[in-house]
N, CA, C and O atoms as a Tripos MOL2 file, in Angstrom:
@<TRIPOS>MOLECULE
protein
  300   299    75     0     0
PROTEIN
NO_CHARGES

@<TRIPOS>ATOM
      1 N          20.4480   -7.5500  -11.3350 N.3       1 MET1
      2 CA         21.7770   -7.2390  -11.8770 C.3       1 MET1
      3 C          22.4240   -8.0830  -10.8300 C.2       1 MET1
      4 O          22.1290   -7.2250   -9.9980 O.2       1 MET1
      5 N          22.7430   -8.5530  -10.4570 N.am      2 GLY2
      6 CA         23.9060   -9.1420   -9.4640 C.3       2 GLY2
      7 C          22.7370  -10.0620   -8.5600 C.2       2 GLY2
      8 O          21.6000  -10.4330   -8.8500 O.2       2 GLY2
      9 N          23.4970  -10.2180   -7.4620 N.am      3 HIS3
     10 CA         22.6060  -11.0450   -6.2800 C.3       3 HIS3
     11 C          22.4790  -10.1370   -5.6900 C.2       3 HIS3
     12 O          23.3260   -9.2450   -5.7210 O.2       3 HIS3
     13 N          21.2540  -10.0540   -4.8740 N.am      4 THR4
     14 CA         21.3460   -9.8990   -3.6310 C.3       4 THR4
     15 C          21.1180  -10.7020   -2.5140 C.2       4 THR4
     16 O          20.3770  -11.6750   -2.3650 O.2       4 THR4
     17 N          22.2200   -9.8750   -1.4180 N.am      5 LEU5
     18 CA         22.0290  -11.0900   -0.3960 C.3       5 LEU5
     19 C          21.3190  -11.1360    0.5160 C.2       5 LEU5
     20 O          21.1070  -12.1410    1.1930 O.2       5 LEU5
     21 N          20.7500   -9.8360    0.7030 N.am      6 VAL6
     22 CA         19.8680   -9.7800    2.0830 C.3       6 VAL6
     23 C          18.2920   -9.3720    1.3040 C.2       6 VAL6
     24 O          18.3280   -8.7430    0.2460 O.2       6 VAL6
     25 N          17.0060   -9.7600    1.8840 N.am      7 VAL7
     26 CA         16.1630   -9.8870    1.5520 C.3       7 VAL7
     27 C          15.5520   -8.3180    1.6500 C.2       7 VAL7
     28 O          15.2510   -7.9940    2.7990 O.2       7 VAL7
     29 N          15.3510   -7.4140    0.7290 N.am      8 HIS8
     30 CA         14.8500   -5.8480    1.3140 C.3       8 HIS8
     31 C          13.3680   -5.5320    0.5580 C.2       8 HIS8
     32 O          12.8390   -6.1280   -0.3800 O.2       8 HIS8
     33 N          12.9970   -4.5880    1.1840 N.am      9 ALA9
     34 CA         11.5760   -3.9910    0.3020 C.3       9 ALA9
     35 C          11.8290   -3.4720   -0.4740 C.2       9 ALA9
     36 O          12.7390   -2.6450   -0.4610 O.2       9 ALA9
     37 N          10.9450   -3.8190   -1.7180 N.am     10 PRO10
     38 CA         11.1060   -3.3000   -3.3770 C.3      10 PRO10
     39 C          10.2600   -2.2620   -3.3920 C.2      10 PRO10
     40 O           9.0970   -2.2190   -3.7920 O.2      10 PRO10
     41 N          11.4280   -0.8250   -2.5830 N.am     11 ASP11
     42 CA         10.8800    0.5860   -2.2110 C.3      11 ASP11
     43 C          11.4150    1.3270   -3.7750 C.2      11 ASP11
     44 O          11.5780    0.7310   -4.8390 O.2      11 ASP11
     45 N          11.6360    2.9620   -3.4650 N.am     12 ALA12
     46 CA         12.1640    3.7030   -4.1090 C.3      12 ALA12
     47 C          13.8640    3.8120   -3.7580 C.2      12 ALA12
     48 O          14.1730    4.8810   -3.2310 O.2      12 ALA12
     49 N          14.6710    3.1150   -3.9220 N.am     13 SER13
     50 CA         16.4690    3.5370   -3.2820 C.3      13 SER13
     51 C          16.7520    4.8640   -3.9210 C.2      13 SER13
     52 O          17.8020    5.2160   -3.3820 O.2      13 SER13
     53 N          16.5360    5.4260   -4.4360 N.am     14 PHE14
     54 CA         17.2770    6.8430   -4.6340 C.3      14 PHE14
     55 C          16.5210    8.1160   -4.1860 C.2      14 PHE14
     56 O          15.5080    8.6550   -4.6330 O.2      14 PHE14
     57 N          17.1410    8.3440   -3.4120 N.am     15 PRO15
     58 CA         18.6680    8.2870   -2.6800 C.3      15 PRO15
     59 C          18.5300    7.5370   -1.8550 C.2      15 PRO15
     60 O          17.4180    7.0570   -1.6360 O.2      15 PRO15
     61 N          19.7580    7.1580   -1.0460 N.am     16 SER16
     62 CA         19.7540    6.0490   -0.1700 C.3      16 SER16
     63 C          19.1760    7.2410    1.4620 C.2      16 SER16
     64 O          19.4400    8.3830    1.8360 O.2      16 SER16
     65 N          18.4380    6.2660    1.8890 N.am     17 ASP17
     66 CA         18.1790    6.9490    3.3740 C.3      17 ASP17
     67 C          19.2820    6.7050    4.0980 C.2      17 ASP17
     68 O          19.6930    7.4180    5.0130 O.2      17 ASP17
     69 N          19.6990    5.8560    3.7630 N.am     18 HIS18
     70 CA         21.5400    5.8080    4.9330 C.3      18 HIS18
     71 C          22.1780    6.7030    4.7830 C.2      18 HIS18
     72 O          22.4360    7.5370    5.6520 O.2      18 HIS18
     73 N          22.7200    6.7090    3.1700 N.am     19 GLY19
     74 CA         23.7190    7.6580    3.2320 C.3      19 GLY19
     75 C          23.1650    9.2480    2.8360 C.2      19 GLY19
     76 O          23.7920    9.9970    2.0860 O.2      19 GLY19
     77 N          22.0820    9.5390    3.3850 N.am     20 THR20
     78 CA         21.7060   10.7010    3.1760 C.3      20 THR20
     79 C          21.5970   11.2530    4.5840 C.2      20 THR20
     80 O          21.5790   12.4820    4.6490 O.2      20 THR20
     81 N          21.5420   10.7640    5.4140 N.am     21 VAL21
     82 CA         21.8160   10.6960    6.4900 C.3      21 VAL21
     83 C          23.0120   10.9420    7.4310 C.2      21 VAL21
     84 O          23.1890   11.7300    8.3610 O.2      21 VAL21
     85 N          23.7960    9.9530    6.8370 N.am     22 PHE22
     86 CA         25.2380    9.9200    6.9910 C.3      22 PHE22
     87 C          25.8640   11.0630    6.4650 C.2      22 PHE22
     88 O          26.5580   11.6740    7.2770 O.2      22 PHE22
     89 N          25.8200   11.4180    5.5710 N.am     23 SER23
     90 CA         26.4020   12.8260    4.4260 C.3      23 SER23
     91 C          25.5330   13.6910    5.7200 C.2      23 SER23
     92 O          26.1110   13.5650    6.7990 O.2      23 SER23
     93 N          24.5520   14.3400    5.7660 N.am     24 ALA24
     94 CA         23.9280   15.3210    6.5650 C.3      24 ALA24
     95 C          24.8350   15.3420    7.8700 C.2      24 ALA24
     96 O          25.6760   16.2090    8.1080 O.2      24 ALA24
     97 N          24.6040   14.5080    8.4880 N.am     25 VAL25
     98 CA         25.4040   14.6030    9.6010 C.3      25 VAL25
     99 C          26.6010   15.1420    9.4650 C.2      25 VAL25
    100 O          26.8480   16.2550    9.9300 O.2      25 VAL25
    101 N          27.4990   14.4130    8.8050 N.am     26 SER26
    102 CA         28.4370   14.8740    8.5270 C.3      26 SER26
    103 C          29.3650   16.2590    7.9000 C.2      26 SER26
    104 O          30.5510   16.5880    7.9150 O.2      26 SER26
    105 N          28.2520   16.7560    7.4300 N.am     27 LEU27
    106 CA         27.8560   18.2790    6.3720 C.3      27 LEU27
    107 C          28.0180   18.7320    7.9840 C.2      27 LEU27
    108 O          29.1310   18.9100    8.4800 O.2      27 LEU27
    109 N          26.8320   18.8870    8.7000 N.am     28 CYS28
    110 CA         26.3320   19.5020    9.9020 C.3      28 CYS28
    111 C          27.9340   19.5750   10.8780 C.2      28 CYS28
    112 O          28.0420   20.7150   11.3310 O.2      28 CYS28
    113 N          28.9670   18.8040   11.2290 N.am     29 LEU29
    114 CA         29.7460   18.7860   12.2090 C.3      29 LEU29
    115 C          30.8380   19.2210   11.0770 C.2      29 LEU29
    116 O          31.6340   19.9160   11.7090 O.2      29 LEU29
    117 N          31.1680   19.1760   10.0520 N.am     30 LEU30
    118 CA         32.4450   19.7300    9.1710 C.3      30 LEU30
    119 C          31.8300   21.5290    9.5390 C.2      30 LEU30
    120 O          32.5170   22.2750   10.2370 O.2      30 LEU30
    121 N          30.6580   21.9240    9.0180 N.am     31 LEU31
    122 CA         30.2470   23.5570    9.1870 C.3      31 LEU31
    123 C          30.6260   23.1430   10.2790 C.2      31 LEU31
    124 O          31.8080   22.7960   10.2730 O.2      31 LEU31
    125 N          30.1510   23.0440   11.1390 N.am     32 ALA32
    126 CA         30.2420   23.4650   12.4490 C.3      32 ALA32
    127 C          31.9080   23.7880   12.8490 C.2      32 ALA32
    128 O          32.0500   24.8670   13.4240 O.2      32 ALA32
    129 N          32.9560   23.1350   12.6620 N.am     33 GLY33
    130 CA         34.1760   23.2540   12.7270 C.3      33 GLY33
    131 C          34.6140   21.9400   13.4800 C.2      33 GLY33
    132 O          35.7960   21.9710   13.8220 O.2      33 GLY33
    133 N          33.8930   20.7330   13.8340 N.am     34 GLU34
    134 CA         34.0500   19.1890   14.3990 C.3      34 GLU34
    135 C          35.0460   18.6350   13.1940 C.2      34 GLU34
    136 O          34.7160   17.6180   12.5840 O.2      34 GLU34
    137 N          36.2080   19.2960   12.8850 N.am     35 TRP35
    138 CA         36.8950   17.8090   12.1990 C.3      35 TRP35
    139 C          37.0040   16.6050   11.5720 C.2      35 TRP35
    140 O          37.0790   16.0330   10.4850 O.2      35 TRP35
    141 N          36.9690   16.4430   13.1320 N.am     36 VAL36
    142 CA         37.4410   14.9420   13.7130 C.3      36 VAL36
    143 C          36.2040   14.4080   13.8130 C.2      36 VAL36
    144 O          36.0720   13.4850   13.0100 O.2      36 VAL36
    145 N          34.9790   14.6630   14.6500 N.am     37 TRP37
    146 CA         33.6430   14.2190   14.4730 C.3      37 TRP37
    147 C          33.3840   14.2680   13.1010 C.2      37 TRP37
    148 O          33.1700   13.1030   12.7660 O.2      37 TRP37
    149 N          33.2890   15.0100   12.1240 N.am     38 GLY38
    150 CA         32.8860   15.2990   11.0370 C.3      38 GLY38
    151 C          33.4700   13.8850    9.8220 C.2      38 GLY38
    152 O          32.6670   13.1440    9.2540 O.2      38 GLY38
    153 N          34.4640   13.8260    9.7100 N.am     39 LEU39
    154 CA         35.7080   12.9530    8.8930 C.3      39 LEU39
    155 C          35.1400   11.4170    9.9630 C.2      39 LEU39
    156 O          34.5120   10.5190    9.4030 O.2      39 LEU39
    157 N          35.3650   11.3560   10.9960 N.am     40 ALA40
    158 CA         34.8880   10.3230   11.3500 C.3      40 ALA40
    159 C          33.8130    9.3330   11.0640 C.2      40 ALA40
    160 O          33.8200    8.1060   10.9780 O.2      40 ALA40
    161 N          32.3830   10.7340   10.8790 N.am     41 VAL41
    162 CA         31.4360   10.3610   10.3450 C.3      41 VAL41
    163 C          31.0120    9.7850    9.2430 C.2      41 VAL41
    164 O          30.2610    8.8230    9.0780 O.2      41 VAL41
    165 N          31.9090   10.8880    8.0470 N.am     42 LEU42
    166 CA         32.2700   10.5970    6.7090 C.3      42 LEU42
    167 C          32.9620    9.2150    6.6030 C.2      42 LEU42
    168 O          32.8310    8.6530    5.5160 O.2      42 LEU42
    169 N          33.7130    8.5480    7.6070 N.am     43 MET43
    170 CA         34.1420    7.4070    7.0310 C.3      43 MET43
    171 C          33.4980    5.8220    7.4510 C.2      43 MET43
    172 O          33.4420    4.7570    6.8360 O.2      43 MET43
    173 N          33.0740    6.2440    8.7580 N.am     44 VAL44
    174 CA         31.7260    5.4340    8.7940 C.3      44 VAL44
    175 C          30.5710    5.2020    7.5570 C.2      44 VAL44
    176 O          30.1080    4.2190    6.9790 O.2      44 VAL44
    177 N          30.3740    6.7010    7.4870 N.am     45 GLY45
    178 CA         29.3150    6.2990    6.4000 C.3      45 GLY45
    179 C          29.5970    5.9920    4.6700 C.2      45 GLY45
    180 O          28.7690    5.5880    3.8540 O.2      45 GLY45
    181 N          30.8590    6.2860    4.4710 N.am     46 MET46
    182 CA         31.7120    5.2740    3.6170 C.3      46 MET46
    183 C          31.5830    3.7350    3.8010 C.2      46 MET46
    184 O          31.1140    2.9860    2.9450 O.2      46 MET46
    185 N          31.9620    3.4250    4.7800 N.am     47 GLY47
    186 CA         31.7640    2.2690    4.8220 C.3      47 GLY47
    187 C          30.2940    1.6770    4.9690 C.2      47 GLY47
    188 O          30.2890    0.4660    5.1920 O.2      47 GLY47
    189 N          29.2960    2.1650    4.9040 N.am     48 VAL48
    190 CA         27.8230    1.9110    4.9490 C.3      48 VAL48
    191 C          27.6810    2.0560    3.6000 C.2      48 VAL48
    192 O          27.1260    1.1700    2.9500 O.2      48 VAL48
    193 N          27.9780    2.7490    3.2410 N.am     49 ALA49
    194 CA         27.7530    3.0290    1.7360 C.3      49 ALA49
    195 C          28.2210    1.4970    0.7460 C.2      49 ALA49
    196 O          27.5930    0.8840   -0.1180 O.2      49 ALA49
    197 N          29.5420    1.2840    1.3300 N.am     50 TRP50
    198 CA         30.4970    0.8060    0.2900 C.3      50 TRP50
    199 C          29.3360   -1.3000    0.9690 C.2      50 TRP50
    200 O          29.1720   -2.2490    0.2020 O.2      50 TRP50
    201 N          29.0610   -1.2750    1.8260 N.am     51 ALA51
    202 CA         28.7440   -2.7670    3.0910 C.3      51 ALA51
    203 C          26.5050   -2.6190    1.7470 C.2      51 ALA51
    204 O          25.8290   -3.5600    1.3330 O.2      51 ALA51
    205 N          26.2360   -1.0580    1.5970 N.am     52 ARG52
    206 CA         24.8260   -1.4410    0.9180 C.3      52 ARG52
    207 C          25.1420   -1.7570   -0.3300 C.2      52 ARG52
    208 O          24.4710   -2.6670   -0.8170 O.2      52 ARG52
    209 N          26.0070   -1.2520   -1.0300 N.am     53 VAL53
    210 CA         25.7470   -1.6310   -2.4370 C.3      53 VAL53
    211 C          26.3590   -2.8480   -2.7130 C.2      53 VAL53
    212 O          25.7330   -3.4740   -3.5680 O.2      53 VAL53
    213 N          27.7480   -3.6360   -2.1400 N.am     54 TYR54
    214 CA         28.0800   -4.7310   -1.5890 C.3      54 TYR54
    215 C          26.5800   -6.2530   -1.4830 C.2      54 TYR54
    216 O          26.5350   -7.2730   -2.1700 O.2      54 TYR54
    217 N          25.7960   -5.8960   -0.6140 N.am     55 LEU55
    218 CA         24.8980   -6.5890   -0.3480 C.3      55 LEU55
    219 C          24.0220   -6.8070   -1.5370 C.2      55 LEU55
    220 O          23.4760   -7.8650   -1.8520 O.2      55 LEU55
    221 N          23.9520   -5.4050   -2.2890 N.am     56 GLY56
    222 CA         22.7310   -5.2440   -3.4170 C.3      56 GLY56
    223 C          21.6820   -4.6080   -3.2810 C.2      56 GLY56
    224 O          20.9580   -4.3450   -4.2410 O.2      56 GLY56
    225 N          21.3270   -4.1250   -1.6200 N.am     57 VAL57
    226 CA         20.8530   -3.2080   -1.6760 C.3      57 VAL57
    227 C          20.1650   -2.1320   -2.4570 C.2      57 VAL57
    228 O          18.9790   -1.9790   -2.7500 O.2      57 VAL57
    229 N          21.6940   -1.1350   -2.8220 N.am     58 HIS58
    230 CA         21.4880   -0.1900   -3.6890 C.3      58 HIS58
    231 C          22.2470   -0.2090   -4.5880 C.2      58 HIS58
    232 O          23.3320   -0.7790   -4.4760 O.2      58 HIS58
    233 N          21.8260    0.4800   -5.8340 N.am     59 PHE59
    234 CA         23.1470    0.7880   -6.7110 C.3      59 PHE59
    235 C          24.4980    1.7370   -6.2720 C.2      59 PHE59
    236 O          24.5930    2.2250   -5.1460 O.2      59 PHE59
    237 N          25.4820    1.9150   -7.2890 N.am     60 PRO60
    238 CA         26.7090    3.0580   -6.6410 C.3      60 PRO60
    239 C          26.0280    4.6780   -6.8220 C.2      60 PRO60
    240 O          26.4350    5.6250   -6.1490 O.2      60 PRO60
    241 N          25.0870    4.7740   -7.7050 N.am     61 LEU61
    242 CA         24.5840    5.8290   -8.1860 C.3      61 LEU61
    243 C          23.3470    6.3830   -7.0640 C.2      61 LEU61
    244 O          22.9100    7.5230   -7.2200 O.2      61 LEU61
    245 N          22.8590    5.5790   -6.0220 N.am     62 ASP62
    246 CA         21.7560    5.7420   -4.8320 C.3      62 ASP62
    247 C          22.4560    6.2650   -3.9530 C.2      62 ASP62
    248 O          22.0330    7.2610   -3.3670 O.2      62 ASP62
    249 N          23.5390    5.7870   -3.6900 N.am     63 MET63
    250 CA         24.5150    6.5910   -2.6070 C.3      63 MET63
    251 C          25.4240    7.6140   -3.1590 C.2      63 MET63
    252 O          25.6530    8.4440   -2.2800 O.2      63 MET63
    253 N          26.0640    7.9020   -4.3170 N.am     64 LEU64
    254 CA         26.2280    9.2510   -4.6160 C.3      64 LEU64
    255 C          24.9000   10.1750   -4.5860 C.2      64 LEU64
    256 O          25.0950   11.2560   -4.0310 O.2      64 LEU64
    257 N          24.0540   10.0400   -4.9000 N.am     65 GLY65
    258 CA         22.4430   10.9260   -4.7910 C.3      65 GLY65
    259 C          22.4490   11.3190   -3.3920 C.2      65 GLY65
    260 O          22.0970   12.4460   -3.0440 O.2      65 GLY65
    261 N          22.8240   10.4580   -2.6120 N.am     66 ALA66
    262 CA         22.4080   10.6100   -1.0810 C.3      66 ALA66
    263 C          23.4630   11.6690   -0.2260 C.2      66 ALA66
    264 O          23.2580   12.1490    0.8890 O.2      66 ALA66
    265 N          24.8500   11.9080   -1.2560 N.am     67 VAL67
    266 CA         25.7010   12.6660   -0.9220 C.3      67 VAL67
    267 C          24.9840   14.3620   -1.5720 C.2      67 VAL67
    268 O          25.0920   15.4150   -0.9420 O.2      67 VAL67
    269 N          24.5870   14.2820   -2.3470 N.am     68 GLY68
    270 CA         23.9230   15.8550   -3.1060 C.3      68 GLY68
    271 C          23.0360   16.0760   -2.4380 C.2      68 GLY68
    272 O          22.6340   17.2390   -2.3860 O.2      68 GLY68
    273 N          22.1880   14.7310   -1.4300 N.am     69 ALA69
    274 CA         20.8360   15.3300   -1.1270 C.3      69 ALA69
    275 C          20.6630   16.1420   -0.1200 C.2      69 ALA69
    276 O          19.5080   16.5660   -0.0900 O.2      69 ALA69
    277 N          21.4550   16.6090    0.8750 N.am     70 PRO70
    278 CA         21.2230   17.5040    2.2220 C.3      70 PRO70
    279 C          21.6680   18.7530    1.5980 C.2      70 PRO70
    280 O          21.3980   19.7270    2.3020 O.2      70 PRO70
    281 N          22.4330   19.1150    0.1880 N.am     71 LEU71
    282 CA         22.6690   20.2050    0.0610 C.3      71 LEU71
    283 C          21.4490   20.9570   -0.6320 C.2      71 LEU71
    284 O          20.6230   20.5410   -1.4460 O.2      71 LEU71
    285 N          21.6950   22.8290    0.2640 N.am     72 PRO72
    286 CA         20.1770   23.5050   -0.5220 C.3      72 PRO72
    287 C          20.1030   23.6600   -1.8370 C.2      72 PRO72
    288 O          21.1290   23.7390   -2.5110 O.2      72 PRO72
    289 N          18.5380   23.7410   -2.5230 N.am     73 ALA73
    290 CA         18.9950   23.9540   -3.6530 C.3      73 ALA73
    291 C          19.3810   24.9450   -4.1110 C.2      73 ALA73
    292 O          19.0540   25.8480   -3.3420 O.2      73 ALA73
    293 N          20.1140   25.4750   -5.2760 N.am     74 PRO74
    294 CA         20.3900   26.8430   -5.7710 C.3      74 PRO74
    295 C          19.7530   27.8730   -5.8420 C.2      74 PRO74
    296 O          20.3370   28.9480   -5.9780 O.2      74 PRO74
    297 N          17.9140   27.7550   -5.7400 N.am     75 TRP75
    298 CA         17.6730   28.6480   -6.1340 C.3      75 TRP75
    299 C          16.6400   29.4270   -4.7130 C.2      75 TRP75
    300 O          16.1640   30.5550   -4.8420 O.2      75 TRP75
@<TRIPOS>BOND
     1     1     2 1
     2     2     3 1
     3     3     4 2
     4     3     5 am
     5     5     6 1
     6     6     7 1
     7     7     8 2
     8     7     9 am
     9     9    10 1
    10    10    11 1
    11    11    12 2
    12    11    13 am
    13    13    14 1
    14    14    15 1
    15    15    16 2
    16    15    17 am
    17    17    18 1
    18    18    19 1
    19    19    20 2
    20    19    21 am
    21    21    22 1
    22    22    23 1
    23    23    24 2
    24    23    25 am
    25    25    26 1
    26    26    27 1
    27    27    28 2
    28    27    29 am
    29    29    30 1
    30    30    31 1
    31    31    32 2
    32    31    33 am
    33    33    34 1
    34    34    35 1
    35    35    36 2
    36    35    37 am
    37    37    38 1
    38    38    39 1
    39    39    40 2
    40    39    41 am
    41    41    42 1
    42    42    43 1
    43    43    44 2
    44    43    45 am
    45    45    46 1
    46    46    47 1
    47    47    48 2
    48    47    49 am
    49    49    50 1
    50    50    51 1
    51    51    52 2
    52    51    53 am
    53    53    54 1
    54    54    55 1
    55    55    56 2
    56    55    57 am
    57    57    58 1
    58    58    59 1
    59    59    60 2
    60    59    61 am
    61    61    62 1
    62    62    63 1
    63    63    64 2
    64    63    65 am
    65    65    66 1
    66    66    67 1
    67    67    68 2
    68    67    69 am
    69    69    70 1
    70    70    71 1
    71    71    72 2
    72    71    73 am
    73    73    74 1
    74    74    75 1
    75    75    76 2
    76    75    77 am
    77    77    78 1
    78    78    79 1
    79    79    80 2
    80    79    81 am
    81    81    82 1
    82    82    83 1
    83    83    84 2
    84    83    85 am
    85    85    86 1
    86    86    87 1
    87    87    88 2
    88    87    89 am
    89    89    90 1
    90    90    91 1
    91    91    92 2
    92    91    93 am
    93    93    94 1
    94    94    95 1
    95    95    96 2
    96    95    97 am
    97    97    98 1
    98    98    99 1
    99    99   100 2
   100    99   101 am
   101   101   102 1
   102   102   103 1
   103   103   104 2
   104   103   105 am
   105   105   106 1
   106   106   107 1
   107   107   108 2
   108   107   109 am
   109   109   110 1
   110   110   111 1
   111   111   112 2
   112   111   113 am
   113   113   114 1
   114   114   115 1
   115   115   116 2
   116   115   117 am
   117   117   118 1
   118   118   119 1
   119   119   120 2
   120   119   121 am
   121   121   122 1
   122   122   123 1
   123   123   124 2
   124   123   125 am
   125   125   126 1
   126   126   127 1
   127   127   128 2
   128   127   129 am
   129   129   130 1
   130   130   131 1
   131   131   132 2
   132   131   133 am
   133   133   134 1
   134   134   135 1
   135   135   136 2
   136   135   137 am
   137   137   138 1
   138   138   139 1
   139   139   140 2
   140   139   141 am
   141   141   142 1
   142   142   143 1
   143   143   144 2
   144   143   145 am
   145   145   146 1
   146   146   147 1
   147   147   148 2
   148   147   149 am
   149   149   150 1
   150   150   151 1
   151   151   152 2
   152   151   153 am
   153   153   154 1
   154   154   155 1
   155   155   156 2
   156   155   157 am
   157   157   158 1
   158   158   159 1
   159   159   160 2
   160   159   161 am
   161   161   162 1
   162   162   163 1
   163   163   164 2
   164   163   165 am
   165   165   166 1
   166   166   167 1
   167   167   168 2
   168   167   169 am
   169   169   170 1
   170   170   171 1
   171   171   172 2
   172   171   173 am
   173   173   174 1
   174   174   175 1
   175   175   176 2
   176   175   177 am
   177   177   178 1
   178   178   179 1
   179   179   180 2
   180   179   181 am
   181   181   182 1
   182   182   183 1
   183   183   184 2
   184   183   185 am
   185   185   186 1
   186   186   187 1
   187   187   188 2
   188   187   189 am
   189   189   190 1
   190   190   191 1
   191   191   192 2
   192   191   193 am
   193   193   194 1
   194   194   195 1
   195   195   196 2
   196   195   197 am
   197   197   198 1
   198   198   199 1
   199   199   200 2
   200   199   201 am
   201   201   202 1
   202   202   203 1
   203   203   204 2
   204   203   205 am
   205   205   206 1
   206   206   207 1
   207   207   208 2
   208   207   209 am
   209   209   210 1
   210   210   211 1
   211   211   212 2
   212   211   213 am
   213   213   214 1
   214   214   215 1
   215   215   216 2
   216   215   217 am
   217   217   218 1
   218   218   219 1
   219   219   220 2
   220   219   221 am
   221   221   222 1
   222   222   223 1
   223   223   224 2
   224   223   225 am
   225   225   226 1
   226   226   227 1
   227   227   228 2
   228   227   229 am
   229   229   230 1
   230   230   231 1
   231   231   232 2
   232   231   233 am
   233   233   234 1
   234   234   235 1
   235   235   236 2
   236   235   237 am
   237   237   238 1
   238   238   239 1
   239   239   240 2
   240   239   241 am
   241   241   242 1
   242   242   243 1
   243   243   244 2
   244   243   245 am
   245   245   246 1
   246   246   247 1
   247   247   248 2
   248   247   249 am
   249   249   250 1
   250   250   251 1
   251   251   252 2
   252   251   253 am
   253   253   254 1
   254   254   255 1
   255   255   256 2
   256   255   257 am
   257   257   258 1
   258   258   259 1
   259   259   260 2
   260   259   261 am
   261   261   262 1
   262   262   263 1
   263   263   264 2
   264   263   265 am
   265   265   266 1
   266   266   267 1
   267   267   268 2
   268   267   269 am
   269   269   270 1
   270   270   271 1
   271   271   272 2
   272   271   273 am
   273   273   274 1
   274   274   275 1
   275   275   276 2
   276   275   277 am
   277   277   278 1
   278   278   279 1
   279   279   280 2
   280   279   281 am
   281   281   282 1
   282   282   283 1
   283   283   284 2
   284   283   285 am
   285   285   286 1
   286   286   287 1
   287   287   288 2
   288   287   289 am
   289   289   290 1
   290   290   291 1
   291   291   292 2
   292   291   293 am
   293   293   294 1
   294   294   295 1
   295   295   296 2
   296   295   297 am
   297   297   298 1
   298   298   299 1
   299   299   300 2
@<TRIPOS>SUBSTRUCTURE
     1 MET1         2 RESIDUE 1 A MET
     2 GLY2         6 RESIDUE 1 A GLY
     3 HIS3        10 RESIDUE 1 A HIS
     4 THR4        14 RESIDUE 1 A THR
     5 LEU5        18 RESIDUE 1 A LEU
     6 VAL6        22 RESIDUE 1 A VAL
     7 VAL7        26 RESIDUE 1 A VAL
     8 HIS8        30 RESIDUE 1 A HIS
     9 ALA9        34 RESIDUE 1 A ALA
    10 PRO10       38 RESIDUE 1 A PRO
    11 ASP11       42 RESIDUE 1 A ASP
    12 ALA12       46 RESIDUE 1 A ALA
    13 SER13       50 RESIDUE 1 A SER
    14 PHE14       54 RESIDUE 1 A PHE
    15 PRO15       58 RESIDUE 1 A PRO
    16 SER16       62 RESIDUE 1 A SER
    17 ASP17       66 RESIDUE 1 A ASP
    18 HIS18       70 RESIDUE 1 A HIS
    19 GLY19       74 RESIDUE 1 A GLY
    20 THR20       78 RESIDUE 1 A THR
    21 VAL21       82 RESIDUE 1 A VAL
    22 PHE22       86 RESIDUE 1 A PHE
    23 SER23       90 RESIDUE 1 A SER
    24 ALA24       94 RESIDUE 1 A ALA
    25 VAL25       98 RESIDUE 1 A VAL
    26 SER26      102 RESIDUE 1 A SER
    27 LEU27      106 RESIDUE 1 A LEU
    28 CYS28      110 RESIDUE 1 A CYS
    29 LEU29      114 RESIDUE 1 A LEU
    30 LEU30      118 RESIDUE 1 A LEU
    31 LEU31      122 RESIDUE 1 A LEU
    32 ALA32      126 RESIDUE 1 A ALA
    33 GLY33      130 RESIDUE 1 A GLY
    34 GLU34      134 RESIDUE 1 A GLU
    35 TRP35      138 RESIDUE 1 A TRP
    36 VAL36      142 RESIDUE 1 A VAL
    37 TRP37      146 RESIDUE 1 A TRP
    38 GLY38      150 RESIDUE 1 A GLY
    39 LEU39      154 RESIDUE 1 A LEU
    40 ALA40      158 RESIDUE 1 A ALA
    41 VAL41      162 RESIDUE 1 A VAL
    42 LEU42      166 RESIDUE 1 A LEU
    43 MET43      170 RESIDUE 1 A MET
    44 VAL44      174 RESIDUE 1 A VAL
    45 GLY45      178 RESIDUE 1 A GLY
    46 MET46      182 RESIDUE 1 A MET
    47 GLY47      186 RESIDUE 1 A GLY
    48 VAL48      190 RESIDUE 1 A VAL
    49 ALA49      194 RESIDUE 1 A ALA
    50 TRP50      198 RESIDUE 1 A TRP
    51 ALA51      202 RESIDUE 1 A ALA
    52 ARG52      206 RESIDUE 1 A ARG
    53 VAL53      210 RESIDUE 1 A VAL
    54 TYR54      214 RESIDUE 1 A TYR
    55 LEU55      218 RESIDUE 1 A LEU
    56 GLY56      222 RESIDUE 1 A GLY
    57 VAL57      226 RESIDUE 1 A VAL
    58 HIS58      230 RESIDUE 1 A HIS
    59 PHE59      234 RESIDUE 1 A PHE
    60 PRO60      238 RESIDUE 1 A PRO
    61 LEU61      242 RESIDUE 1 A LEU
    62 ASP62      246 RESIDUE 1 A ASP
    63 MET63      250 RESIDUE 1 A MET
    64 LEU64      254 RESIDUE 1 A LEU
    65 GLY65      258 RESIDUE 1 A GLY
    66 ALA66      262 RESIDUE 1 A ALA
    67 VAL67      266 RESIDUE 1 A VAL
    68 GLY68      270 RESIDUE 1 A GLY
    69 ALA69      274 RESIDUE 1 A ALA
    70 PRO70      278 RESIDUE 1 A PRO
    71 LEU71      282 RESIDUE 1 A LEU
    72 PRO72      286 RESIDUE 1 A PRO
    73 ALA73      290 RESIDUE 1 A ALA
    74 PRO74      294 RESIDUE 1 A PRO
    75 TRP75      298 RESIDUE 1 A TRP
């Protein structure tokens, strides 16, 4: 599916580790009331997510799954 522009280790890619870190940090900052820093980290994370999909390292669903990964389980 597409072209991989960067050689990457073939391992489980769901959810993306990069996306999980960026979404967790931005969520923590936003919940702490640090709106400027939280939104800044969120914007950088969206750029990283786009770049990882563009390079062929992840599918878009891997990045969307990373946004929900830091949220606590409902039970």
